[in-house]
C-alpha positions, 0 to 999 in steps of 0.5 A: 293944395295940388300934388304932382307926381315925383320926377326921378331918373329911377323909374317906378320908384315909390317913397313911403313916409314914416314919422315916429315920435319918441316915447322912451323905453317903449314903442314910439308913436307912429304919426305917419306910415299908413298900414305899417306896424311899429314895434320896439324890439330892443333898446333903440331898435324898431321893427317896421312891418308892412302888411304886404311887400311894398316892392324891391328895396331901393334905400332910405333917407332919414331926418331927426327932429327935437325940441332942443338941438342937444336932443339931436347931437351925434345920433346915427340911424341904421336902416336894414331890410330884413325881409320883403315886408320888414325893415329894422331901424336902429338908433345910436347916440353920440357915444355909439350906444343904442338909444331909444327916441326920447319923448321930445324926439322924432324920426322921419324916414323916407323908405324907397322901393322900386317896382322892378330891380333898382339899377 
């Protein structure tokens, strides 16, 4: 399979892919996210720690997967950088209550970092 550099209007943008599989009330299983440590720090709150700063925070996108459609209903994801090496991810269910990833749920994150200041 051939891979090509991503073209972007934003110079030097780096995407870091992270995939988490739910386990209920414990730290999710990290399936992607080389070098990143994941910890559950509260109900629906996960801390992603990088071994070194990946760059200047430029945003994130996310997607949910589940074995049934009802497993995705109403979920909201909040991604917040808390330092140059730590990202906090918070999950909320359809009732706006904090909720852990269940065993049949996955969270896919694309964390974006720039080499310099984002415009």
